[in-house]
C-alpha positions as CSV (number, residue, x, y, z in Angstrom):
1,L,112.3,92.8,81.3
2,L,113.9,95.3,79.0
3,Y,111.9,98.5,78.3
4,S,112.6,101.1,75.6
5,A,111.7,104.7,75.2
6,A,110.5,106.3,72.0
7,G,113.4,106.9,69.6
8,W,115.4,103.9,70.9
9,D,116.4,103.1,67.3
10,T,116.6,106.6,65.9
11,G,118.3,108.8,68.5
12,G,121.4,110.6,67.4
13,H,123.8,109.9,70.3
14,A,126.2,107.1,69.5
15,T,126.1,105.5,72.9
16,P,122.7,104.2,74.1
17,V,121.6,104.5,77.8
18,L,120.4,101.8,80.2
19,L,118.4,103.0,83.2
20,V,118.5,100.8,86.4
21,H,115.8,101.4,89.0
22,G,116.1,100.9,92.8
23,A,114.3,99.0,95.5
24,N,110.5,98.6,95.8
25,D,110.1,100.1,92.4
26,N,109.6,99.3,88.7
27,A,110.9,100.8,85.5
28,D,107.7,102.5,84.5
29,R,107.3,104.4,87.8
30,A,111.0,105.1,88.2
31,W,111.7,106.5,84.8
32,A,108.6,107.2,82.7
33,D,105.7,108.1,85.1
34,P,106.8,109.2,88.6
35,G,103.2,109.8,89.6
36,E,101.7,106.5,88.5
37,S,101.0,105.5,92.1
38,G,99.3,108.7,92.9
39,S,102.2,110.8,94.2
40,C,105.6,109.7,93.0
41,G,105.3,106.1,94.3
42,A,102.9,106.9,97.2
43,T,105.7,108.6,99.2
44,G,106.8,111.5,97.1
45,P,105.4,115.0,96.8
46,A,102.0,115.5,95.2
47,G,102.0,117.1,91.8
48,C,105.0,115.2,90.5
49,P,105.5,115.0,86.7
50,S,103.8,112.5,84.4
51,T,107.1,112.0,82.5
52,G,110.6,111.2,83.7
53,L,114.2,110.7,82.8
54,A,113.4,108.2,80.0
55,Q,111.4,110.8,78.0
56,Y,113.8,113.6,78.9
57,L,116.9,111.7,77.6
58,A,115.0,110.5,74.5
59,G,114.1,114.2,73.9
60,T,117.7,115.1,73.8
61,G,118.6,112.5,71.3
62,H,119.6,109.5,73.5
63,R,118.5,106.0,72.7
64,V,117.1,104.9,76.0
65,F,116.3,101.5,77.6
66,A,115.4,100.5,81.1
67,I,115.6,97.2,83.0
68,G,112.9,95.8,85.3
69,F,113.7,93.4,88.1
70,A,111.6,90.4,89.2
71,H,112.3,90.9,92.9
72,K,112.0,94.5,94.3
73,H,114.5,93.8,97.1
74,G,116.4,91.0,95.3
75,D,120.0,89.8,95.4
76,N,122.2,92.5,93.7
77,L,124.6,89.8,92.4
78,L,121.8,88.3,90.4
79,Q,120.5,91.7,89.3
80,A,124.1,92.6,88.3
81,Q,124.1,89.7,85.9
82,A,120.7,90.9,84.5
83,V,122.3,94.3,84.0
84,G,125.1,92.7,82.0
85,D,122.6,90.7,80.0
86,A,120.6,93.9,79.2
87,V,123.8,95.7,78.1
88,A,124.7,92.8,75.8
89,L,121.2,92.7,74.3
90,I,121.3,96.5,73.6
91,R,124.7,96.2,72.0
92,A,123.5,93.4,69.8
93,R,120.3,95.1,68.8
94,L,122.0,98.4,67.9
95,G,125.4,97.2,66.9
96,V,127.3,99.4,69.3
97,P,130.4,98.6,71.4
98,Q,129.3,100.2,74.7
99,V,126.4,101.4,76.7
100,D,126.0,104.2,79.3
101,V,124.4,103.1,82.6
102,V,122.4,105.4,84.9
103,A,121.6,103.7,88.2
104,W,119.4,105.0,91.0
105,S,119.5,104.0,94.7
106,K,119.8,100.2,95.2
107,G,120.2,99.9,91.4
108,E,123.7,101.5,91.8
109,V,124.9,98.4,93.7
110,A,123.8,96.0,90.9
111,A,125.3,98.2,88.2
112,R,128.5,98.7,90.1
113,A,128.7,95.0,90.8
114,Y,128.5,94.2,87.1
115,V,131.3,96.6,86.0
116,S,133.5,95.5,89.0
117,S,133.1,91.8,88.2
118,V,131.7,91.1,91.6
119,R,129.6,88.1,90.8
120,P,128.3,84.7,91.8
121,A,130.6,81.7,91.1
122,W,128.6,80.9,88.0
123,G,128.4,84.5,86.8
124,R,130.1,86.1,83.9
125,A,132.8,88.8,84.3
126,Y,132.5,92.4,83.1
127,A,132.8,92.5,79.4
128,G,134.2,96.0,79.0
129,D,131.0,97.2,77.5
130,V,130.0,100.2,79.8
131,R,131.3,103.6,78.8
132,R,130.0,105.8,81.7
133,L,128.3,105.0,85.0
134,V,126.0,107.6,86.6
135,T,124.7,107.0,90.1
136,L,121.7,108.8,91.6
137,G,121.5,108.7,95.4
138,G,123.5,105.4,95.3
139,P,124.6,104.0,98.6
140,N,128.3,103.9,97.5
141,G,129.3,104.1,101.1
142,G,126.4,101.9,102.4
143,L,123.6,102.7,104.8
144,D,122.3,101.5,108.1
145,Y,118.9,103.1,107.9
146,V,116.9,100.0,108.8
147,Y,118.8,99.4,112.0
148,A,119.2,103.0,113.1
149,H,115.4,103.6,112.8
150,G,114.3,100.0,113.4
151,W,111.3,100.5,115.6
152,A,109.6,102.6,112.9
153,F,110.5,100.0,110.3
154,S,109.1,97.1,112.2
155,L,105.8,98.9,113.1
156,A,105.3,99.7,109.4
157,S,106.2,96.3,108.1
158,W,105.0,93.6,110.6
159,P,101.4,92.4,109.7
160,A,100.9,91.3,113.4
161,C,101.4,94.9,114.4
162,G,99.2,96.3,111.6
163,G,102.1,97.0,109.2
164,T,101.7,96.7,105.5
165,A,105.0,98.2,104.0
166,N,107.1,96.1,101.7
167,A,110.3,96.7,103.8
168,P,112.7,94.6,105.8
169,S,112.9,94.6,109.6
170,P,116.0,94.4,111.8
171,H,114.0,92.3,114.3
172,L,113.4,88.5,114.5
173,Y,110.8,88.9,117.3
174,M,108.4,91.7,118.3
175,T,105.6,92.1,120.7
176,C,102.4,93.0,118.8
177,Y,99.3,93.8,120.8
178,G,100.7,91.9,123.8
179,T,101.8,88.8,121.9
180,Y,105.5,88.1,121.3
181,T,105.6,87.0,117.6
182,A,108.1,85.9,115.0
183,Q,108.0,86.9,111.4
184,P,111.2,85.4,109.9
185,C,110.5,86.4,106.3
186,L,110.6,90.1,107.2
187,G,114.2,89.9,108.5
188,V,117.3,91.4,106.9
189,L,119.2,88.3,107.9
190,P,118.1,84.8,106.8
191,S,116.0,83.1,109.4
192,G,113.9,79.9,109.6
193,G,114.6,79.0,106.0
194,H,113.5,82.5,104.7
195,D,115.6,85.1,103.0
196,C,113.2,87.6,101.6
197,Y,115.4,90.8,101.5
198,P,118.8,89.7,100.4
199,G,119.4,92.9,98.4
200,Q,118.9,95.1,101.5
201,R,121.5,93.2,103.5
202,Q,124.0,93.9,100.7
203,L,123.6,97.7,101.1
204,L,124.7,97.8,104.7
205,A,127.5,99.7,106.3
206,R,127.8,101.1,109.8
207,W,127.4,104.9,110.3
208,D,127.0,104.9,114.1
209,G,130.6,106.1,114.4
210,T,129.9,109.1,112.2
211,Y,126.3,110.0,113.0
212,G,125.4,108.0,116.0
213,V,122.1,106.0,116.4
214,D,118.6,107.3,117.0
215,G,118.5,107.0,120.7
216,T,114.9,108.1,121.0
217,A,113.5,105.0,119.4
218,Q,112.2,102.1,121.4
219,D,114.8,99.3,121.9
220,W,117.3,101.4,119.9
221,W,120.4,99.8,121.5
222,T,119.5,96.2,121.0
223,T,118.0,96.9,117.5
224,Y,121.3,98.3,116.3
225,Y,123.8,96.2,118.2
226,G,121.8,93.1,118.7
227,G,120.2,91.4,121.7
228,Q,116.9,91.2,123.6
229,G,115.1,94.5,124.1
230,V,111.8,95.3,125.9
231,F,109.6,94.5,122.9
232,T,112.0,93.2,120.2
233,S,115.0,91.1,119.6
234,G,117.4,90.7,116.8
235,Q,121.1,90.1,115.8
236,G,122.1,93.7,115.1
237,V,123.7,95.4,112.1
238,Q,127.2,93.9,112.3
239,A,125.8,90.4,112.1
240,A,123.9,91.4,108.9
241,I,127.0,93.1,107.4
242,D,129.0,89.9,108.1
243,A,126.3,87.8,106.4
244,G,126.7,89.5,103.1
245,S,127.2,93.2,102.7
246,L,128.6,94.1,99.3
247,V,129.8,97.6,100.2
248,G,133.3,96.5,101.2
249,P,133.8,94.0,98.4
250,L,132.7,96.5,95.8
251,Q,135.0,99.2,97.1
252,R,137.9,96.7,97.2
253,A,137.2,95.3,93.7
254,G,137.0,98.8,92.2
255,V,135.3,100.3,89.2
256,P,137.7,100.0,86.2
257,A,139.5,103.1,85.1
258,A,137.9,102.9,81.7
259,V,134.4,103.4,83.2
260,R,134.1,107.1,83.8
261,T,131.8,107.4,86.9
262,Y,129.6,110.3,88.0
263,L,127.9,110.6,91.4
264,L,124.8,112.7,92.1
265,A,123.4,113.2,95.6
266,G,120.5,115.0,97.2
267,G,120.6,117.1,100.4
268,T,117.0,117.5,101.5
269,A,115.4,114.9,103.9
270,D,111.7,115.8,103.2
271,I,110.1,112.7,101.7
272,P,106.5,112.7,102.9
273,G,105.1,109.5,104.5
274,V,108.4,107.9,105.6
275,L,110.8,108.4,108.5
276,N,113.5,110.4,106.9
277,E,117.2,109.8,107.7
278,N,117.9,112.7,110.1
279,R,121.1,111.8,111.9
280,G,123.2,113.7,109.3
281,P,122.9,115.4,105.9
282,S,120.9,113.0,103.7
283,D,118.4,112.8,100.9
284,G,115.9,111.2,103.3
285,I,117.3,107.7,102.7
286,V,121.0,107.8,101.9
287,F,123.6,110.0,103.6
288,T,125.1,112.5,101.2
289,R,128.5,111.3,102.2
290,S,127.6,107.8,101.2
291,A,126.1,108.9,97.9
292,L,129.3,110.9,97.1
293,D,131.7,108.3,98.4
294,T,134.3,107.7,95.6
295,T,136.2,104.9,97.3
296,G,137.3,102.3,94.8
297,I,136.2,104.4,91.8
298,A,139.3,104.8,89.6
299,T,138.0,107.5,87.2
300,V,135.6,110.0,88.7
301,G,134.1,112.1,86.0
302,G,132.2,114.4,88.3
303,T,130.2,114.7,91.6
304,R,127.4,117.0,92.5
305,L,125.2,117.7,95.5
306,L,121.8,119.1,94.8
307,E,120.9,120.5,98.2
308,G,117.2,121.0,97.4
309,L,116.4,117.5,96.3
310,N,115.3,114.4,98.2
311,H,116.0,110.8,97.2
312,L,113.0,110.4,95.0
313,E,113.4,113.8,93.2
314,L,117.0,112.8,92.1
315,A,115.3,110.7,89.4
316,W,112.9,113.2,87.9
317,S,113.5,116.8,88.9
318,P,114.5,119.1,86.0
319,E,117.8,120.0,87.6
320,A,118.8,116.4,88.2
321,M,117.8,115.3,84.7
322,A,119.7,118.1,83.1
323,Q,122.8,117.1,85.1
324,V,122.5,113.5,84.0
325,D,122.2,114.6,80.3
326,A,125.3,116.8,80.7
327,W,127.3,114.0,82.1
328,L,126.3,111.6,79.4
329,G,127.4,114.1,76.8
C-alpha cells in the first residue's frame, strides 16, 4: 500500500519523501496519527499528538508518501523490494529522478537492504533512485533484545501462559501453568513448518560482549545461549543469527556513496508498558550505539543523539521532526 500526505502533488521541494514504518505498526499510526491506538500505539506516553511526521514534512513543502507492509514482522528482503517498487512508482507519478527515504526502526533494515542491493535471487538491484536515507532508531548494528530479556517476551506472547502480544519468543518450549507446551509459530527461528517472525531474525546481532545479559531473568543463560532451562528451552541467539541475520550482510554490502545517510538515535529508555532495554544506553528498544553505527555507510551526512527521546518519540517529537526536515534540506 502506498499512502500520500496532503500536498503530494504540489509541494515545493524537488525531491519527494517516502516514509517506511517499523515492526508491529502501520503507516497511519506511525506517521500521521501517533495516538490512534489510544496512547502512541498502546505503549507510548499518553497525550501524544494527533499528527505526525507526514503532516509536518508536508507543512514544510515536502511531497510525502508512506508505504504500508502486509506483514508486521515480515521478511525484510521482501519489504526491501516493496520499498523499491514504491520509489519507482513515486518517480513515475511525479517525473523525478530520485526520492528521499526516511525509515524508522525495523523499516531501516528494509530501506537499507534496497539501496545496498541485498535481495532475494529473484529481486531487482538498487536502481540509483534514492538521494538521501534518514534512519530513526534503526538497528544498524543489530539488537538481541528478544534473547536478552526472553522470559518477559515469552510471558507476554505465549497464549498458553496468558500472553497476547504480537511478538516473537526465543523459546521453543515453555512450562505454562504446569504444562510443558510448544508454540512453534512464536519462535524467532523456523520450527515445525512455521516461520512467523522472519523479519525479527534478520535484525539480530550479539551485544552480550558489550552489555552482558540480563542475569536476573528466569532461564537467562539457556535463553540467550541455547539449551534446556528450568521452564523453557530454545536454540539461543547465535543459532538465530546463523539462520538469517541481515546485519552482517548489510554492513558488508555497504550503502552506496551516492546515498547520503543520516542516523538519529534516542537516549531515554522510558517506554511505558514494555520492558525497556536497560543493559546499556538505549531508546528503550535499540542501543544508541547500534542506532548510530555507521559501519558500511560510505557517506554519512550526519548523526545525532536526542538524549531525551525514546524509540517511539523519534518518529513524532517536534525535535526529531525538525531534525529530519533539516537533513532532507
